[in-house]
C-alpha positions as CSV (number, residue, x, y, z in Angstrom):
1,M,9.7,-51.5,32.7
2,K,7.5,-51.0,29.6
3,Q,6.0,-47.4,29.8
4,P,2.1,-47.6,29.7
5,Q,0.5,-46.5,26.3
6,R,-0.9,-42.9,26.4
7,P,-4.6,-42.9,25.8
8,R,-5.5,-42.1,22.1
9,V,-7.3,-38.8,21.5
10,P,-10.6,-39.6,19.4
11,R,-10.4,-37.5,16.2
12,R,-13.2,-35.4,14.7
13,A,-15.5,-35.1,12.0
14,L,-14.8,-31.5,10.8
15,D,-15.5,-29.6,7.8
16,G,-14.0,-26.3,6.5
17,V,-11.1,-24.3,5.6
18,L,-7.7,-23.6,7.5
19,L,-5.5,-20.7,6.0
20,L,-2.3,-21.8,7.5
21,D,0.4,-19.2,7.3
22,K,3.0,-22.1,6.8
23,G,7.0,-21.0,8.4
24,I,10.1,-21.5,6.5
25,G,11.5,-25.2,6.9
26,L,8.6,-27.0,7.0
27,S,7.3,-29.3,4.4
28,S,3.4,-28.8,3.5
29,N,2.7,-32.1,4.5
30,D,4.6,-32.0,8.0
31,A,2.3,-28.8,8.5
32,L,-0.7,-30.6,7.4
33,V,0.1,-33.1,9.7
34,R,0.4,-30.8,12.8
35,A,-2.8,-28.7,12.1
36,K,-4.8,-32.0,12.0
37,R,-3.3,-33.4,15.0
38,L,-4.3,-29.9,16.6
39,L,-7.7,-29.8,15.4
40,L,-8.2,-33.5,16.1
41,A,-9.8,-34.0,12.6
42,Q,-10.1,-37.3,11.2
43,K,-9.8,-36.0,7.5
44,A,-7.5,-33.6,6.2
45,G,-5.5,-32.5,3.0
46,H,-3.8,-29.2,1.2
47,T,-4.3,-27.6,-1.8
48,G,-0.7,-28.0,-3.3
49,T,2.8,-27.9,-1.8
50,L,4.8,-25.3,-0.7
51,D,8.4,-25.7,-0.6
52,P,9.9,-25.9,2.8
53,L,12.0,-22.6,1.9
54,A,8.8,-20.9,1.0
55,S,6.7,-19.3,3.6
56,G,3.1,-18.0,3.4
57,L,-0.3,-19.0,2.1
58,L,-1.4,-22.8,2.3
59,P,-4.6,-23.4,2.8
60,L,-6.0,-26.7,4.5
61,C,-9.2,-28.3,3.7
62,F,-11.0,-30.3,6.5
63,G,-13.4,-33.3,5.9
64,E,-16.1,-32.1,3.1
65,A,-13.9,-29.1,2.2
66,T,-11.4,-31.6,0.9
67,K,-13.6,-32.5,-1.9
68,F,-13.3,-28.9,-3.8
69,S,-9.4,-28.8,-3.0
70,Q,-8.7,-29.5,-7.0
71,D,-10.0,-26.1,-7.7
72,L,-7.0,-24.6,-5.5
73,L,-4.8,-26.8,-7.1
74,E,-5.9,-25.1,-10.6
75,A,-6.0,-21.5,-9.1
76,D,-3.7,-18.6,-9.9
77,K,-0.9,-17.8,-6.9
78,T,0.6,-14.7,-5.9
79,Y,4.1,-14.8,-4.2
80,E,6.8,-11.9,-3.3
81,A,10.2,-13.0,-4.1
82,T,13.7,-11.8,-3.6
83,M,16.2,-13.0,-5.9
84,R,19.9,-12.3,-5.6
85,L,21.6,-11.5,-9.1
86,G,25.1,-12.1,-9.9
87,A,25.2,-15.9,-9.4
88,R,23.6,-18.7,-10.4
89,T,23.3,-22.3,-8.2
90,S,22.7,-25.9,-8.9
91,T,18.9,-25.7,-7.5
92,G,17.8,-22.0,-8.7
93,D,17.6,-21.1,-4.8
94,A,19.9,-20.6,-1.9
95,E,19.7,-23.8,-1.0
96,G,22.1,-25.2,-3.9
97,E,25.8,-25.3,-5.0
98,V,27.0,-21.7,-6.7
99,L,27.7,-22.7,-9.9
100,E,28.9,-19.5,-11.5
101,T,29.2,-15.4,-10.3
102,R,29.3,-12.4,-12.3
103,R,29.2,-9.0,-11.9
104,V,26.1,-7.2,-11.7
105,E,26.2,-4.5,-14.4
106,A,22.1,-4.1,-14.6
107,G,20.7,-0.8,-12.9
108,M,16.8,0.0,-12.2
109,P,15.8,0.6,-16.0
110,E,17.4,-2.8,-17.0
111,I,15.6,-4.5,-14.5
112,E,12.3,-3.0,-15.0
113,A,12.5,-3.9,-18.9
114,A,13.6,-7.7,-18.3
115,L,10.7,-7.7,-16.1
116,A,8.5,-6.5,-18.7
117,R,10.0,-9.5,-20.6
118,F,8.2,-12.2,-18.5
119,R,4.7,-10.6,-18.2
120,G,2.0,-12.6,-20.1
121,P,2.1,-16.2,-21.5
122,I,5.7,-17.3,-21.6
123,S,7.5,-21.2,-22.0
124,Q,9.1,-22.4,-18.5
125,V,11.7,-25.6,-18.5
126,P,10.8,-26.9,-15.3
127,P,13.7,-27.1,-12.9
128,M,15.6,-30.6,-12.0
129,H,15.1,-29.9,-8.4
130,S,10.9,-30.4,-8.3
131,A,8.4,-33.0,-8.1
132,L,7.8,-33.3,-11.8
133,K,7.6,-37.3,-12.4
134,R,9.8,-38.9,-15.3
135,D,9.3,-42.5,-15.7
136,G,7.4,-42.7,-12.3
137,K,10.4,-40.7,-10.4
138,P,10.3,-37.3,-9.4
139,L,12.8,-35.2,-11.2
140,Y,15.0,-34.3,-7.8
141,E,15.4,-37.8,-7.5
142,Y,17.6,-37.8,-10.8
143,A,19.1,-34.7,-9.9
144,R,20.5,-36.1,-6.7
145,A,22.1,-38.6,-8.4
146,G,24.0,-35.9,-10.8
147,Q,21.7,-36.9,-13.7
148,V,20.3,-34.3,-15.9
149,V,17.5,-35.7,-18.0
150,E,15.5,-33.9,-20.9
151,R,12.3,-31.4,-20.0
152,A,10.1,-30.4,-22.3
153,A,9.2,-26.3,-22.3
154,R,5.7,-26.1,-20.6
155,A,3.6,-22.7,-21.0
156,V,2.4,-20.7,-18.2
157,T,0.9,-17.4,-17.9
158,I,2.6,-14.7,-15.7
159,H,-0.4,-12.3,-15.0
160,A,1.2,-9.5,-13.1
161,L,4.8,-9.1,-12.4
162,D,6.0,-6.0,-10.0
163,L,9.3,-4.6,-9.1
164,L,9.0,-3.8,-5.2
165,H,11.8,-3.1,-4.0
166,A,15.9,-3.4,-5.0
167,A,19.2,-3.2,-2.9
168,L,21.4,-4.8,-5.2
169,P,22.2,-7.5,-5.7
170,D,18.8,-8.1,-4.0
171,V,15.8,-7.6,-6.1
172,T,12.3,-8.3,-4.5
173,F,9.2,-8.6,-6.9
174,R,5.2,-9.8,-6.8
175,V,4.4,-11.9,-9.1
176,T,0.8,-13.4,-10.0
177,C,0.6,-16.5,-12.0
178,S,-1.3,-19.6,-13.6
179,K,-0.5,-22.8,-12.1
180,G,2.8,-24.8,-13.0
181,T,5.2,-21.6,-12.9
182,Y,8.3,-22.1,-10.6
183,V,9.1,-18.7,-9.5
184,R,12.9,-19.7,-9.1
185,T,13.1,-20.5,-12.7
186,L,11.7,-17.2,-13.3
187,A,14.2,-15.8,-11.6
188,E,16.6,-17.6,-13.2
189,D,15.4,-16.8,-16.4
190,I,15.2,-12.7,-15.2
191,G,19.0,-13.0,-14.6
192,A,19.8,-14.6,-17.9
193,V,18.0,-12.0,-19.4
194,L,20.3,-9.2,-17.5
195,G,23.4,-11.5,-18.3
196,C,24.7,-11.6,-14.5
197,G,22.4,-15.1,-13.2
198,A,20.6,-15.1,-10.4
199,H,18.5,-17.2,-7.9
200,L,16.0,-17.2,-5.1
201,V,16.8,-16.2,-1.8
202,A,13.3,-15.9,-0.2
203,L,10.0,-17.1,-1.6
204,R,6.1,-16.2,0.3
205,R,2.9,-17.2,-1.1
206,T,0.6,-14.2,-0.3
207,G,-2.3,-15.2,-2.4
208,V,-4.3,-18.5,-4.1
209,G,-7.1,-18.1,-6.5
210,A,-9.3,-15.5,-4.0
211,L,-7.6,-16.3,-0.7
212,T,-5.1,-14.2,1.0
213,L,-3.0,-14.1,4.1
214,D,-5.6,-12.0,5.7
215,H,-6.9,-13.9,8.9
216,A,-4.2,-16.5,8.1
217,V,-2.5,-18.3,11.5
218,T,0.6,-19.6,12.2
219,L,1.2,-23.6,13.7
220,E,2.6,-21.5,16.2
221,A,-0.4,-19.4,17.4
222,L,-2.5,-22.4,16.8
223,E,-0.6,-24.1,19.5
224,Q,-1.2,-21.3,22.1
225,M,-4.8,-21.6,21.6
226,D,-7.5,-23.9,23.2
227,G,-9.9,-25.9,21.5
228,A,-12.7,-23.5,20.8
229,A,-10.5,-20.4,19.5
230,R,-8.8,-23.4,17.2
231,D,-12.4,-24.2,16.1
232,A,-13.0,-20.5,15.5
233,C,-10.3,-20.1,13.2
234,L,-12.0,-22.2,10.4
235,R,-13.7,-20.7,7.5
236,P,-16.7,-22.3,5.8
237,I,-16.3,-25.0,3.1
238,D,-17.3,-21.9,0.4
239,A,-14.7,-20.0,1.2
240,L,-12.8,-22.3,-1.4
241,L,-15.9,-21.4,-3.9
242,S,-16.5,-17.8,-3.6
243,T,-15.4,-16.8,-7.5
244,F,-18.3,-19.1,-8.2
245,P,-22.1,-17.9,-8.9
246,V,-24.7,-18.7,-6.7
247,V,-28.0,-20.7,-7.3
248,R,-30.5,-21.2,-4.6
249,L,-33.0,-24.2,-4.7
250,G,-36.2,-24.8,-3.0
251,P,-37.1,-27.9,-0.6
252,A,-38.1,-30.3,-3.2
253,Q,-35.1,-29.1,-5.7
254,A,-32.8,-29.4,-2.9
255,Q,-33.5,-33.2,-2.4
256,R,-33.3,-33.8,-5.4
257,F,-30.0,-32.2,-6.3
258,L,-28.8,-33.8,-3.2
259,H,-29.5,-37.4,-4.8
260,G,-27.6,-36.5,-7.5
261,Q,-30.2,-36.0,-9.7
262,R,-30.0,-33.3,-12.6
263,L,-32.5,-30.7,-12.9
264,R,-34.2,-28.4,-15.5
265,L,-32.9,-25.1,-15.4
266,A,-36.5,-23.7,-16.7
267,D,-37.8,-25.4,-13.2
268,L,-35.2,-23.5,-11.4
269,P,-36.0,-20.1,-9.6
270,P,-34.3,-17.4,-11.5
271,A,-30.7,-16.7,-10.8
272,P,-28.3,-14.4,-12.8
273,A,-26.0,-17.3,-13.0
274,L,-28.6,-19.5,-15.0
275,E,-29.0,-17.0,-17.5
276,S,-26.4,-17.8,-20.0
277,A,-26.5,-21.6,-19.3
278,D,-30.5,-21.4,-20.5
279,Q,-29.9,-19.5,-23.4
280,N,-26.5,-20.7,-24.6
281,T,-26.2,-24.6,-25.1
282,T,-22.5,-24.6,-25.9
283,A,-21.3,-22.2,-22.5
284,E,-20.9,-24.2,-19.5
285,T,-21.1,-22.6,-16.1
286,R,-20.1,-23.9,-13.1
287,V,-21.8,-22.7,-9.9
288,R,-22.1,-23.3,-6.1
289,V,-25.5,-24.5,-5.2
290,Y,-27.0,-23.5,-1.7
291,R,-30.9,-24.7,-0.4
292,D,-32.6,-21.4,-0.2
293,E,-34.7,-22.5,3.3
294,D,-31.6,-22.3,5.4
295,G,-28.7,-21.5,3.3
296,A,-26.7,-24.7,3.7
297,L,-24.1,-25.1,0.6
298,L,-25.1,-28.2,-1.1
299,G,-22.1,-28.6,-3.3
300,V,-21.4,-27.5,-6.9
301,A,-22.8,-28.1,-10.3
302,R,-22.2,-27.8,-13.7
303,A,-25.1,-25.5,-15.6
304,A,-25.5,-26.0,-19.7
305,N,-27.4,-27.0,-21.9
306,G,-30.5,-26.1,-20.3
307,V,-29.7,-28.6,-16.9
308,L,-28.2,-27.9,-13.9
309,A,-25.7,-31.3,-13.2
310,P,-24.3,-32.2,-9.6
311,E,-20.7,-32.2,-9.6
312,R,-19.6,-32.7,-6.0
313,L,-22.4,-32.8,-3.1
314,I,-22.0,-32.1,0.6
315,V,-23.0,-35.8,2.2
316,T,-22.9,-33.4,5.2
317,A,-25.6,-30.9,4.6
318,P,-27.7,-30.1,7.5
319,S,-31.5,-30.9,7.0
320,P,-33.5,-27.6,7.7
321,T,-35.3,-27.5,11.3
């Protein structure tokens, strides 16, 4: 006998940002699907993948916030990582086969010196077990087939790299790095400098741009909440834009801005964010734009050459009452 189908739960138009503390073993997409279901949201997206073996901060964007997720894809990331010295693996982490083991003879002075060599601009060869594509196919598919393809080294920047603690052969460090940096490749390269090899055994992301794990929530905690408590976990869209200078527009200018019209900077209320753009025709400043009347976020714009040009607009920006 055919079982009756459960009624479909209607989804909601929901705008905001969820700071998710993703657990180990879950893909970023699986985490997104579960959060979207719990919040009954119509539209959602994440801001860059976090490997299943990694835990930590995964900002999820809902509704209009998805328009600004690209800014977090470009943002610096901060991780706490543990590498195990003395062994190289096929994947650069604990999931792979051990390819080689060596005796660990390095002490704290040598480890500190090795870390210092990787601060600042460096070159990295992307790992074979990565989602980067070659001829339309992810590198990890070649790796699973036992193939190794040529990869060009890429320039990345290690803004900070600090030793947290060590219980050899395990070494834990914190790194803040530019987009496109592979922390397991960093661990492998540090191991190569130390002459003993290394692979990553733990990775936790603690920061994406200006966002941190403060006030982040796990899926397990979300599941225990009622609907109102889940909604309260959402942060406003401008949580993604906190590093952008602020511009506020009067009612008439706000209306024109929401229609995608460019505005002359000379006609706008004075704002520190616009001073350099007004005076220097070669400088461009990205700003977040609010309606001064009610404080509603209207979108993001570029200010240059005496003009404020809308870049991305919030189509659900409420009308002032």
